[in-house]
C-alpha positions, 0 to 999 in steps of 0.5 A: 716495740713499736718504734717512737715518733721521733725523728732522728737527725744526724750531721756528719761528714765524712765518718764512714766508719762512725755511721754506722755506730751512731744509726745502728743503736737506734734503728727500730726504735725511732719512726726516721733517721735523718743524716744531713751530710756536709758533702762528704769524700768518703762511703757515710751518705752511702753507709748511712742509705744502707741502715735505711736512713734519710740523706740529705747531701748538702754543704754547711753554710760558712761550714757550720755542721749547727745549719747542717743539723738544724735544715735536717731538723725542718725535715723531720715530720714527727712529733718529737725531733731528737739530734745527735753527733757521729762521736756519741752513742747511746747507754743501753741504760738511756734506751730503755729510760728513752723507751720508757718515756714514750710507752708511757706518754702513749700510756697517759695520753689522755691523762692531764696529771701524767708528765709525759704529755705535757712535756716540750724537752729534754736535758740528756746527761753526756759522759764525756770522754777525751782519747777514750778515758772518762773525764770526772772533773776539770772541763767536764761537769756531770750537772751538765743536761744538754735539750736533745730529746725535743716536740717539733713544733715548740724548740727554739735553734739559733745557729746562725752565728757559731758552733754548738747552739743550744736548744731551747723549748715553750714548755715544760723540760725534763731530765732523762737519767741516763746519759749518753756516750761522748767520744770528743776527741780520739786522738790529737790530730782531731783534735788540732782539725777539730781547733781550727774548723771552730775556730775560724767559723766561730772568729768570723761571727764574734769579729767585734769583739775587742781581743786585744792579745794582754788580755788574751794571753790572761785570759787562758792562763786563767781558765788553766788554773781554773779547770786543771786547779780549783776545778780537778782536771788534773784529779784524771791526771795526763787526760785530765791536763791535756783536756783542760790545756786543748781547751784552753787553747782553743778558746785562746786561739779563737781568740788571736783569730779574733784579733787577725782579722781587726787585724789584717781590715787595715794591713794587707800581709804581704801587699804592704811590704811590694815594692 
């Protein structure tokens, strides 16, 4: 099987136990694999290199791993780029669909009526796992699919402020039928670490937004009611309850971190109590 003209870009940090599982399914299917390692203290970079990946080691500006991911994209030389995170795994069906897409594109390169040669980006759906269970409702939207595969000359990635900024492309976009698996949170410890890290960066990016405590509490209450009740998160049992609670607390924490940063502009807590 001829590798697709694609660079797989992976942003990574301290994930030596995951990086092999991220890379191995794509070996032989893509021309290049680029890992941007955020100064890991473990063997993430070494294990990636041992599998043939090109590795860039650099601190993420503002601790924003999206910006590290973009650095990897800018280094890519292939016509196409695919990005995945270290907690994401392709299904066998997705791997087959991926290879078929590029086989069809090559076979129909001169056919103006063929779809594949015209496509600039591909949306790929995901199966969302929380504490090891695949969610079916609540915060999970089975219709959602992000642009993960795109032409190198056709994309925009405005990731300078905040986490999880999406890709947009200039041109036609199609959607794959098959999905990848996203193991979003595997342990409660990981849950709290991610929340603190992500909200800190997002709070810096949005510290000019209004943040009234009463409003923040009301928004959190509405969020829980919407996703646990209306969106039927309760159907996923305790995992549904915890996942909705997690994302509610994420937005709650983010809002109060914005409020906190606004407060500290006018009040130095320890200095204000000096004799």
